[in-house]
N, C-alpha and C positions, 0 to 999 in steps of 0.2 A: 927963879930958877930958869934959866935957856937950855931948854932942849937943841942938841944938835940936827941939822938938816939931815943929814942922814937916816936919822936914828926914826924922824917922824917921814921920810920917804919909806922905810923897811916897812915901817906898820901900814902908812896905805898903800902899800902894794902888797903885803900879806893880806890884808881886809878885802882886795880888788880880786884877787885868788879866790878868798872864801866865798864873796859872793857871786864869783863867774860860776864856780863849781857848784854852789848850791843848786842856780837857775838850771846848769845844765845837769843835775842829778834828775830834775822834777820833770824837763820837758819831754824825755821819755814818756814819763808815764802819761802825761796829758795828750801825748800824740796816740799812742795806743787806746786810751779811752773815747779819743774823737773817733777813730778810726774803725772801732767798733761801734760805735754808734751810726756812723754813716754805712756801716755793713748791714746793720741789723733794717735800716730803710731802704737799701738798694732790692730791686725785683729781683728774686731766684731765677736762678735758667734752668731750672731741675725738668 
């Protein structure tokens, strides 16, 4: 059975979009954790 190239391209494009959205969904959480960790070690100016 031969799958048309357009079908393969559509599946690969969908997969790439899913991967990109998963990575971009997790990045803000990592950034917030990293910033809060750095802030906990910063000297206070109070």
